[in-house]
N, C-alpha and C positions, 0 to 999 in steps of 0.2 A: 504494501499499498504502499501510494506516495502522500509527501506530506498534505500537500491541499486537500485528500481525500482525507487521513487521515483529523485536518482541521476541522470540516465538516462533519465529518460522524460522531466530534466532539461536540460542534453546536446542535446534535441531534440526540444526546446525551445530557447535556448539561442545561438544563435552564438558564444558570449564570450565564453564562456562558453567550447563549444566545442572545439573550437581554444584553450584555455587555454589546454584542454586534451589533444589535439592530440602535442602538443608544450613540457608536461609535465608530463604526463600518469597521471594526477590525474586525477580526480573525482573529482564533485566542493561539497564543503562545504555547507550543508547542518541542519537547525535549527530546533532542535525537540521543539513543541509547549508543553511546559508543567511551569503550578503554582500554588499551592495549591485552587485554585478556579479552573481551568481545571479540575483537576484532582476529586475533588467534584465531577462534573458536568457529569464527565466523567462515575462515578458510578450510575449517578442515571438512573432509566430504560426511555424511551417516554415516556409514563404514569405523572411519576414527570418532567420529561422535561415540556412539554405543561401543566402539572396543575400549572407551575410558573407564571405568571400573571405580568406585569407591573413589572417587576425585577429594581431595580438598586444593580451598583453596585457604591465603590468608596473607600475609604482607610482601612473602613471597612476589606476588603476583598482582599486589596492586592490590589487597583490600585488608582494610583494618581489624578484620575479624577472621576466628577459624572456623569453617561450615566445611562442612561431606556432604555429597552428595552422589545418590547409586550409580546415578551415570552422567555422557556432557551432556546430555538432553538437557538434564534435569537442571544442571551446571547451567547451560545458557540459557534455558528460559528463565530460570532464578537472575541471571545477569540482566538479561534484555525480554520483559515482557512481550513486549512488543516495539518496532524497530519507535517509534514516536511516539512517548507521554505529556500527559498534561501534564502533569503534577510529578514528583520524585516518588520514588518507590525503593523499599529496602536495601536492592544492593547498591543505588546509588548513592544512600548515604553513608552503606563503610569503606565505597569507593576510596581511594586515597588519592586527593587530588592531583598530587604533584610525582605523582609516580608515572613516568611519563618514557618509560625504556620498554624496548619490543618483545613481548612472553614468546618463548620459547618453548617445547617442550622440553627441554631437559629445569628448565627453571619449572614446569609445572612436576615434574619429577622430585624434585626435592619442593616441595613444599607434603610430602605422602609421609607416612608411616614408612619403619625400615621394611615391614615384611605387604609392602605392596606393591603387587603384580612389573608395576609399569619399572619399581626401582630394582626388581629380581632380572629384568631383561635387560640393564644396563648394567649386573658386573659380570 
């Protein structure tokens, strides 16, 4: 969905946004869900996302909390519920805004526990 379509959808869902549009003529402001980790995960195929099991995120990949997810699809859905958002969402509030390094597979592996399958492959 492109940004304009997401703005129209927000007008349909929110009475306040519709009222603001009628009074001022401005479409609602939307936030694009972006981070180095989102960019990395978005570049993976569905098979690669499915192969990421028991994924943990933390400060090493740009998030100020340690959370676990059953697979890469759940992680990506938590990080980016949709491409454009009308307000902040939980993952955005935990994102370290100063983190701007490109995320690699090794960085993701380093966030995992010692007995994680991804780490065992590297040994």
